[in-house]
C-alpha positions as CSV (number, residue, x, y, z in Angstrom):
1,M,124.8,42.6,122.4
2,T,125.9,45.8,124.2
3,L,127.4,48.6,122.2
4,L,128.4,50.4,125.3
5,R,131.9,49.1,126.2
6,D,134.2,50.9,128.6
7,E,133.8,54.4,127.0
8,G,132.1,55.7,130.1
9,L,128.8,55.7,128.3
10,T,125.6,54.6,129.9
11,T,122.3,53.8,128.3
12,E,121.0,57.1,129.7
13,K,123.9,59.2,128.4
14,L,123.6,57.7,124.9
15,A,119.8,58.3,125.0
16,V,120.5,62.0,125.8
17,W,122.8,62.2,122.9
18,R,120.2,60.7,120.6
19,M,117.5,63.0,121.8
20,L,119.7,66.0,121.1
21,Q,120.3,64.7,117.6
22,R,116.6,64.1,116.9
23,A,115.6,67.5,118.3
24,Q,118.2,69.3,116.2
25,V,117.1,67.4,113.0
26,R,113.4,67.9,113.8
27,I,113.7,71.7,114.4
28,T,116.0,72.1,111.4
29,R,113.6,70.3,109.1
30,H,110.7,72.4,110.3
31,L,112.6,75.6,109.8
32,E,113.8,74.5,106.3
33,A,110.3,73.5,105.2
34,E,108.7,76.8,106.5
35,L,111.4,78.9,104.8
36,L,111.1,77.0,101.5
37,V,107.3,77.1,101.4
38,G,107.0,80.7,102.5
39,H,110.0,82.3,100.8
40,D,111.6,79.7,98.5
41,L,114.7,80.1,100.7
42,P,116.6,77.1,102.1
43,L,117.8,77.3,105.7
44,A,121.5,77.4,104.7
45,S,120.8,80.4,102.5
46,Y,118.9,82.1,105.3
47,E,121.8,81.6,107.6
48,V,124.3,83.1,105.1
49,L,122.1,86.1,104.5
50,T,121.8,86.6,108.3
51,Q,125.5,86.4,108.9
52,L,126.1,89.0,106.1
53,A,123.4,91.3,107.4
54,E,125.0,91.3,110.9
55,A,128.5,91.9,109.6
56,P,130.1,95.3,109.2
57,A,129.4,96.7,105.8
58,R,127.2,93.6,105.2
59,R,130.2,91.7,104.0
60,L,132.5,88.9,105.2
61,R,135.5,87.1,103.8
62,M,134.4,83.8,102.3
63,N,136.6,81.8,104.8
64,D,135.1,83.6,107.8
65,L,131.6,83.1,106.4
66,A,132.2,79.4,105.9
67,G,133.2,79.0,109.5
68,R,130.2,80.9,110.8
69,V,127.7,78.9,108.9
70,L,129.5,75.6,109.4
71,L,130.0,74.8,105.7
72,S,133.1,73.7,103.9
73,R,134.8,76.3,101.6
74,S,133.6,74.4,98.5
75,G,130.0,74.0,100.0
76,L,129.9,77.7,100.7
77,T,131.2,78.6,97.2
78,R,128.3,76.6,95.6
79,L,125.8,78.2,97.9
80,I,127.1,81.7,97.2
81,D,127.0,80.9,93.4
82,R,123.2,80.2,93.8
83,L,122.7,83.3,95.9
84,Q,124.6,85.4,93.5
85,R,122.5,84.1,90.5
86,D,119.4,85.1,92.5
87,G,120.8,88.6,93.1
88,L,120.9,88.1,96.9
89,V,124.7,88.4,97.3
90,S,127.6,89.7,95.3
91,R,131.3,89.0,95.4
92,E,134.0,91.6,95.9
93,A,137.8,91.2,95.7
94,C,139.7,91.9,98.8
95,A,141.9,95.0,98.3
96,D,144.6,93.6,100.6
97,D,144.6,90.0,99.3
98,A,144.3,89.4,95.6
99,R,143.2,85.8,96.2
100,G,140.6,86.7,98.8
101,L,136.9,87.3,98.2
102,F,134.2,88.9,100.2
103,A,130.6,87.8,100.0
104,V,128.4,90.9,100.2
105,L,124.7,91.2,101.0
106,T,122.8,93.0,98.2
107,E,119.8,95.2,98.8
108,R,117.6,92.5,97.2
109,G,119.2,90.0,99.7
110,A,118.4,92.3,102.6
111,E,114.8,92.6,101.5
112,R,114.5,88.8,101.1
113,L,116.0,88.3,104.5
114,A,113.6,90.8,106.0
115,E,110.6,89.0,104.5
116,A,111.8,85.6,105.7
117,T,112.9,86.6,109.2
118,P,109.4,86.5,110.8
119,T,108.9,83.0,109.5
120,Y,112.3,81.9,110.9
121,L,111.7,83.5,114.3
122,R,108.2,82.0,114.6
123,G,109.7,78.6,113.9
124,V,112.4,79.0,116.4
125,R,109.9,80.1,119.0
126,T,107.3,77.4,118.4
127,Q,109.7,74.5,117.8
128,F,112.2,75.3,120.6
129,L,111.7,78.3,122.9
130,D,108.1,77.8,123.7
131,M,108.9,74.3,124.8
132,L,111.2,75.6,127.6
133,G,110.0,77.2,130.8
134,A,111.4,80.6,131.8
135,D,113.5,78.8,134.5
136,E,114.9,76.4,131.8
137,I,116.4,79.0,129.4
138,G,119.4,79.8,131.6
139,P,120.4,76.2,132.2
140,V,119.9,75.2,128.6
141,R,122.0,78.2,127.5
142,A,124.8,77.1,129.9
143,V,124.8,73.5,128.6
144,L,124.7,74.7,124.9
145,A,127.5,77.2,125.6
146,K,129.6,74.4,127.1
147,L,128.9,72.2,124.0
148,D,129.6,75.0,121.6
149,H,133.1,75.4,123.0
150,G,133.9,71.7,122.9
151,P,136.3,69.7,125.1
152,R,139.5,71.4,126.3
């Protein structure tokens, strides 16, 4: 039985898609495990702390943050609740929007991020970047940029 009807898919194209999925899951699982073991910090929490650290005044509106870390608004709210309980982030009301909230990186959050970053970067290097030759970085970047922007 063939699952590839007239969608323009070939066995080779579908294999590429599956390899991309497997690579992403493998790398993500590795990073998650290393961050949990070394810093008791899930990967999603690390990503939130990173986004806040890179933002002006170390704060972002919750909606903007959700989009940057690819979480639903409710998923981000639950994650921010946990990070706030741990003292890594705080919430601030938006002065210009009574319903809006900012997530703000605390000093403790910045310290935890600084401790975890070498582990994260080592994982990115060993699980992804070291597997690419110097001549492959540019083409991989171009493909990923194309995928990041999606179909037009």
